[in-house]
C-alpha positions in Angstrom: 211.1 -44.6 -42.4 211.9 -45.4 -46.0 209.5 -48.4 -45.9 206.8 -46.1 -44.5 207.4 -43.5 -47.3 207.3 -46.2 -49.9 204.1 -47.7 -48.6 202.5 -44.2 -48.5 203.6 -43.6 -52.1 202.1 -46.9 -53.2 198.8 -46.0 -51.5 198.8 -42.7 -53.3 199.2 -44.5 -56.6 196.1 -46.6 -55.8 197.9 -49.8 -54.7 195.7 -51.9 -52.4 197.7 -53.9 -49.9 196.8 -57.6 -49.6 198.8 -59.7 -47.2 198.0 -62.9 -49.1 198.8 -61.4 -52.5 202.1 -59.9 -51.2 203.2 -63.2 -49.7 202.3 -65.1 -52.9 204.2 -62.6 -55.0 207.3 -63.0 -52.9 207.1 -66.8 -52.9 206.8 -66.8 -56.7 209.8 -64.5 -57.1 211.9 -66.6 -54.7 211.0 -69.8 -56.6 212.0 -68.1 -59.9 215.3 -66.9 -58.3 216.0 -70.5 -57.2 215.2 -71.9 -60.6 217.5 -69.3 -62.3 220.2 -70.1 -59.8 219.8 -73.8 -60.4 220.1 -73.3 -64.2 223.4 -71.4 -63.7 224.7 -74.0 -61.2 225.0 -71.5 -58.4 225.9 -72.8 -55.0 223.2 -72.5 -52.2 224.9 -69.5 -50.7 224.8 -67.5 -54.0 221.2 -68.7 -54.6 220.2 -67.3 -51.2 222.0 -64.1 -51.9 220.1 -63.8 -55.2 216.8 -64.4 -53.5 217.6 -61.6 -51.0 218.5 -59.2 -53.8 215.2 -60.0 -55.6 213.2 -59.5 -52.4 214.9 -56.2 -51.8 214.2 -55.0 -55.4 210.6 -56.2 -55.6 209.0 -53.3 -53.8 210.7 -50.9 -56.2 209.3 -52.9 -59.2 205.8 -52.8 -57.6 206.2 -49.0 -57.1 207.2 -48.5 -60.8 204.3 -50.6 -62.0 201.7 -48.8 -59.9 203.2 -45.4 -60.6 202.9 -46.1 -64.4 199.2 -47.1 -64.0 198.6 -44.1 -61.9 200.1 -41.7 -64.5 198.4 -43.3 -67.4 195.1 -42.9 -65.6 195.8 -39.2 -64.8 196.7 -38.6 -68.5 193.5 -40.4 -69.6 191.4 -38.3 -67.1 192.9 -35.0 -68.2 192.6 -35.9 -71.9 188.9 -36.7 -71.6 188.3 -33.8 -69.3 189.9 -31.2 -71.7 188.0 -32.5 -74.7 184.6 -32.5 -73.1 185.3 -29.2 -71.3 186.0 -27.5 -74.7 183.0 -29.0 -76.5 180.6 -28.1 -73.6 182.1 -24.6 -73.2 181.6 -23.9 -76.9 177.9 -24.6 -76.4 177.3 -22.8 -73.1 180.1 -20.2 -72.7 179.7 -20.7 -68.9 182.3 -22.5 -66.7 179.8 -23.8 -64.1 177.5 -25.3 -66.8 180.6 -26.8 -68.5 181.8 -28.4 -65.2 178.4 -29.9 -64.6 178.4 -31.4 -68.1 182.0 -32.8 -67.7 181.4 -34.5 -64.4 178.9 -36.8 -66.0 181.8 -38.6 -67.6 183.5 -39.2 -64.2 181.0 -41.0 -62.0 183.8 -41.9 -59.5 187.5 -41.6 -59.0 190.0 -38.8 -58.4 188.9 -36.6 -61.3 185.3 -36.8 -60.1 186.2 -35.7 -56.6 188.3 -32.8 -57.9 185.6 -31.5 -60.3 183.0 -31.8 -57.5 185.2 -29.6 -55.3 185.5 -27.0 -58.0 181.7 -27.0 -58.6 180.9 -26.7 -54.9 183.4 -23.9 -54.6 181.5 -21.9 -57.2 178.1 -22.8 -55.8 178.8 -21.9 -52.1 181.1 -18.9 -52.5 179.4 -15.5 -52.7 181.5 -12.8 -51.1 184.7 -13.5 -53.0 186.2 -12.3 -56.3 187.5 -14.6 -59.1 185.4 -17.5 -57.9 185.6 -19.4 -61.1 189.3 -18.9 -61.4 189.9 -20.2 -57.9 187.6 -23.2 -58.6 189.5 -24.1 -61.7 192.8 -23.8 -59.8 191.6 -26.7 -57.6 191.7 -28.9 -60.7 195.0 -27.4 -61.9 196.6 -28.1 -58.6 195.8 -31.8 -58.8 196.6 -32.0 -62.6 199.5 -29.7 -63.2 199.5 -29.6 -67.0 200.1 -26.4 -68.9 197.6 -27.1 -71.6 195.0 -27.4 -69.0 195.9 -24.1 -67.5 195.8 -22.5 -71.0 192.4 -23.9 -71.6 191.1 -22.7 -68.3 192.6 -19.2 -68.7 191.0 -18.8 -72.1 187.6 -19.9 -70.8 187.9 -17.4 -67.9 188.7 -14.6 -70.5 185.7 -15.6 -72.6 183.3 -15.5 -69.6 184.7 -12.2 -68.5 185.0 -10.4 -71.9 182.7 -12.3 -74.3 183.5 -12.2 -78.0 183.6 -14.8 -80.7 185.7 -17.7 -79.3 184.7 -20.9 -81.1 187.6 -20.7 -83.6 190.1 -20.2 -80.8 188.6 -23.1 -78.9 189.1 -25.2 -82.0 192.8 -24.3 -82.0 193.1 -25.4 -78.3 191.3 -28.6 -79.2 193.8 -29.2 -82.0 196.7 -28.6 -79.6 195.1 -31.1 -77.2 194.9 -33.7 -79.9 198.5 -33.3 -80.9 199.6 -33.5 -77.3 197.5 -36.7 -76.8 199.0 -38.2 -80.0 202.5 -37.5 -78.8 201.8 -39.1 -75.4 200.3 -42.2 -77.0 203.3 -42.5 -79.3 205.6 -42.0 -76.3 203.9 -44.8 -74.4 204.2 -47.1 -77.5 208.0 -46.3 -77.9 208.8 -46.8 -74.2 206.9 -50.1 -74.0 208.7 -51.4 -77.1 212.1 -50.3 -75.7 211.4 -52.0 -72.4 210.6 -55.2 -74.3 213.9 -54.9 -76.2 215.8 -54.5 -73.0 214.1 -57.7 -71.6 214.9 -59.6 -74.8 218.5 -58.4 -74.6 218.8 -59.7 -71.0 217.2 -63.1 -71.9 219.4 -63.5 -75.0 222.6 -62.8 -73.2 221.7 -65.2 -70.4 220.7 -67.9 -72.9 224.1 -67.6 -74.6 225.8 -68.1 -71.2 223.7 -71.2 -70.6 224.6 -72.6 -74.1 228.3 -72.4 -73.1 227.5 -74.4 -69.9 225.7 -77.0 -72.0 228.7 -77.3 -74.3 231.1 -77.7 -71.3 228.9 -80.4 -69.8 229.2 -82.3 -73.1 233.0 -82.0 -72.7 232.7 -83.3 -69.1 234.2 -80.0 -67.9 232.2 -78.1 -65.2 233.3 -74.5 -65.5 230.5 -73.4 -63.2 232.1 -75.0 -60.1 235.0 -72.5 -60.2 234.5 -69.7 -57.6 235.3 -67.0 -60.2 232.5 -68.3 -62.4 230.1 -68.3 -59.5 231.0 -64.8 -58.5 230.7 -63.5 -62.1 227.4 -65.3 -62.6 226.0 -63.8 -59.5 227.2 -60.3 -60.4 225.8 -60.6 -63.9 222.4 -61.7 -62.7 222.3 -58.9 -60.1 223.3 -56.3 -62.8 220.5 -57.6 -65.1 218.0 -57.2 -62.3 219.1 -53.6 -61.8 219.2 -52.9 -65.6 215.7 -54.1 -66.0 214.6 -52.0 -63.0 216.0 -48.9 -64.7 214.4 -49.8 -68.0 211.1 -50.2 -66.1 211.6 -46.9 -64.4 212.2 -45.2 -67.7 208.8 -46.4 -68.8 207.2 -44.8 -65.8 206.9 -41.0 -66.5 204.6 -38.2 -65.7 202.7 -37.8 -68.9 201.2 -34.4 -67.8 204.7 -32.9 -67.4 205.8 -31.2 -70.6 209.2 -29.8 -71.5 208.3 -26.4 -70.0 210.7 -25.4 -67.2 209.4 -23.9 -64.1 208.4 -20.4 -64.9 210.5 -18.9 -62.0 213.6 -20.6 -63.3 213.1 -19.3 -66.9 212.4 -15.8 -65.5 215.7 -16.0 -63.6 217.5 -17.0 -66.8 215.8 -14.2 -68.6 217.1 -11.7 -66.0 220.6 -13.1 -66.3 220.4 -12.9 -70.1 219.6 -9.2 -69.7 222.7 -8.7 -67.5 224.9 -10.6 -70.0 223.8 -8.1 -72.7 225.5 -5.3 -70.7 228.9 -7.1 -71.4 228.2 -9.3 -74.5 231.9 -10.0 -75.3 232.6 -11.2 -71.7 229.5 -13.4 -71.6 229.3 -14.5 -75.3 229.1 -18.3 -74.5 226.6 -17.9 -71.6 224.5 -15.6 -73.8 224.4 -18.2 -76.6 223.3 -21.0 -74.2 220.7 -18.9 -72.3 219.5 -17.4 -75.6 218.7 -20.9 -77.0 216.9 -21.9 -73.9 214.8 -18.7 -73.8 214.0 -19.0 -77.5 212.5 -22.4 -76.9 210.6 -21.1 -73.9 209.2 -18.1 -75.8 208.2 -20.3 -78.7 205.9 -22.1 -76.3 204.6 -19.1 -74.4 203.9 -16.8 -77.4 200.9 -18.7 -78.8 199.3 -18.6 -75.3 199.6 -14.8 -75.4 198.3 -14.6 -79.0 195.2 -16.5 -77.9 194.5 -13.9 -75.3 195.1 -11.1 -77.7 192.8 -12.7 -80.3 189.9 -12.7 -77.9 190.5 -9.1 -76.8 190.6 -8.0 -80.4 186.9 -9.0 -80.7 186.0 -5.8 -78.7 189.3 -3.7 -78.5 191.8 -2.2 -80.9 195.3 -3.7 -81.1 197.0 -1.4 -78.6 194.3 -1.7 -76.0 194.2 -5.5 -76.5 198.0 -5.6 -75.9 197.7 -3.4 -72.8 194.9 -5.6 -71.3 196.7 -8.8 -72.1 199.5 -8.0 -69.7 197.6 -9.0 -66.6 197.0 -12.6 -67.6 200.1 -13.0 -69.9 202.6 -15.8 -69.2 205.1 -14.8 -66.5 208.1 -15.1 -68.9 206.5 -12.7 -71.4 205.5 -10.0 -68.9 208.8 -8.0 -68.9 209.0 -8.0 -72.7 205.3 -6.9 -72.8 206.0 -4.1 -70.4 208.7 -2.9 -72.7 206.4 -3.1 -75.7 203.6 -1.2 -73.9 206.1 1.5 -72.9 207.4 1.8 -76.5 203.8 1.9 -77.8 203.0 4.8 -75.5 206.0 6.7 -76.8 205.5 5.8 -80.4 201.8 4.7 -80.9 201.8 4.8 -84.7 205.3 3.5 -85.5 206.3 -0.1 -86.4 209.5 -0.1 -84.3 207.8 -1.2 -81.0 206.4 -4.2 -82.8 209.7 -5.1 -84.5 211.6 -4.7 -81.2 209.3 -7.2 -79.3 211.5 -10.3 -78.5 214.0 -9.1 -81.1 216.9 -10.6 -79.1 215.7 -14.1 -80.0 215.5 -16.0 -83.3 211.7 -16.2 -83.6 210.5 -15.7 -87.2 206.9 -16.6 -86.2 206.9 -13.8 -83.7 208.2 -11.3 -86.3 205.4 -12.4 -88.6 202.8 -12.1 -85.9 203.9 -8.7 -84.8 204.0 -7.3 -88.4 200.4 -8.6 -88.7 199.4 -6.8 -85.5 200.9 -3.6 -86.7 199.0 -3.8 -90.0 195.8 -4.4 -88.1 196.5 -1.4 -85.9 196.9 0.7 -89.0 193.7 -0.7 -90.4 195.5 -2.3 -93.4 195.2 -5.9 -92.3 192.6 -8.5 -93.3 190.5 -10.4 -90.7 192.3 -10.2 -87.4 191.0 -13.5 -86.1 191.8 -15.4 -89.3 195.4 -14.1 -89.4 196.0 -14.8 -85.7 194.5 -18.3 -86.0 196.8 -19.0 -89.0 199.9 -17.9 -87.0 198.9 -19.8 -83.9 198.2 -22.9 -86.0 201.6 -22.8 -87.7 203.3 -22.2 -84.3 201.5 -25.2 -82.8 202.7 -27.5 -85.6 206.2 -26.3 -85.2 206.0 -26.9 -81.5 204.6 -30.3 -82.1 207.5 -31.2 -84.3 210.0 -29.9 -81.7 208.3 -31.9 -79.0 208.4 -35.1 -81.0 212.2 -34.6 -81.6 212.7 -34.0 -77.9 210.7 -37.1 -77.1 212.9 -39.2 -79.4 216.0 -37.7 -77.8 214.8 -38.5 -74.3 213.8 -42.1 -75.3 217.2 -42.7 -77.0 218.7 -43.1 -73.5 217.1 -46.5 -73.4 219.6 -47.7 -76.0 222.4 -47.8 -73.4 220.2 -50.1 -71.3 219.7 -52.3 -74.3 223.4 -52.7 -74.8 224.2 -53.2 -71.1 223.0 -56.8 -70.8 225.0 -57.7 -73.9 228.2 -56.2 -72.2 227.6 -58.0 -68.9 226.8 -61.3 -70.7 229.8 -60.9 -72.9 232.1 -60.4 -69.9 230.7 -63.6 -68.3 231.2 -65.6 -71.6 234.8 -64.3 -71.7 235.5 -65.4 -68.2 233.9 -68.8 -68.7 235.8 -69.4 -71.9 239.1 -68.5 -70.2 238.3 -70.9 -67.4 237.3 -73.6 -69.9 240.7 -73.2 -71.6 242.6 -73.2 -68.3 240.8 -76.3 -67.0 241.1 -78.1 -70.4 244.8 -77.5 -70.6 245.2 -78.5 -67.0 243.6 -81.9 -67.8 246.0 -82.4 -70.7 249.1 -81.9 -68.6 
C-alpha cells in the first residue's frame, strides 16, 4: 500500500516511470555503496546491508527530487500568471479578456489546463451568479496561494464596482515582486545549505579514511575489529539519513506562506475574547495568543484596505466600510462587525475608529484608522494616495518580517550541518581507542 501511495505521489509530481532508467539508477547506487564499503574495509555482510539501506532510501530521494521540481514549476507558473494577469487586467478591466491574454503564455501544462477550465466555465455558464468568482476559484483550488486570492478578489471587486484601480493594482504587483524575490532568495539559501551539509558529510568521512591510511602505514588494521565495522556501518547509515533530511528541507511548498489556516486563527481569536473576561487568570495565554493574532492581523489588514480603497472611489468612508464586510478576510469580520455597530451608534465620533483592533499592538492600523476618520470628516487629503502610502508601508514591514521568518526556518539546517561532524567524530574516537588498544597489545 505504501509503495502504491509513493508511486501515485511521484506520478502527481510529474515523474515518468522508466523500467530501464530505474534499474540503471539502482545499479549505480549499489556500485557506489560497494565502493564506499570497500574504502572503509567493510566486510561483505556489512556491504550488503549498506546496499539494502541505500535501495530502501532511494525512492524517498527520488520523491524529494521530483517534489522539489514540481513545487518550483508551480511557483514559476503562479509568478508568471499573476504578473501577466495584473498587466492585462489594467488594460481591459475584464476577467475573461484577461484570462484569454494570460493563457497565451501557457501553451501546455497544468496551468494551461486550469486556466482553460476557468475560461470555459465563464463561457458556458449562463444561469448562475458569481460566474467569474467560481471560475477563478478553479485556479485558486489548484494553486492555493493567498496573494493569488487577493489579486482575484480585487479584480472581481473592480469588475463589479468599477472605479480607478490602476494604482491599487500597482501595489499588488509590488507585493508579488517582493514575494517572488523572497522565494528566489529562499531557494538560493536552502540550496547553499544543502551543499554545506554534503560537504560536511564528505569531510568527516574523509578524515575517517585518513586515519585508516595512517594505521595501514603502521601495519595496524583497525578496520578488522568488529566494533569498528559496526561503528562504520552506523555512521554511513546516519549520513545517508542526514542527507535525506537535508534534501527534504530543500523541498518546500513555495506557494505556502506563513498564514495559518483561517479557521484556526478565528478559533484563536474567539479564545482570546474569552481570555479577556478573566485577564488575570489567563495572562500568559493572552500574551501568546495576542502575539499570534497581531501577526495575522498585520497580514490581513492590507487586504481589507485594498477593498476599502476601491469602494472609496464611489462611496463615502462609512458606506465603504459597511460594504467591505462581505468580502473581508474571515479573521477581520468580527472586528468589522463591532466597528460597523459602533459607527451606527456614533457616526461622527472618532472612538469607533480608535477602538478597531485596539487590543493588539498595530501602529499602522492606528494610523490608517485615523486617516479614514479624517476622510469621513472631509478634512483628509486624497483618499487613494493616503491609503496607498499606508498599504505600501505595511507591505514593506510584512516583507521584512517574512524574511526574518524565512531565516529562522532555514536556521534549522545548521543542526544537520553539525550532525555529520558529530558522527564522524564518534567514529574517529572509537578508531583511535582501538588503535591504542591494539598498539599496546602488540608491545606486551
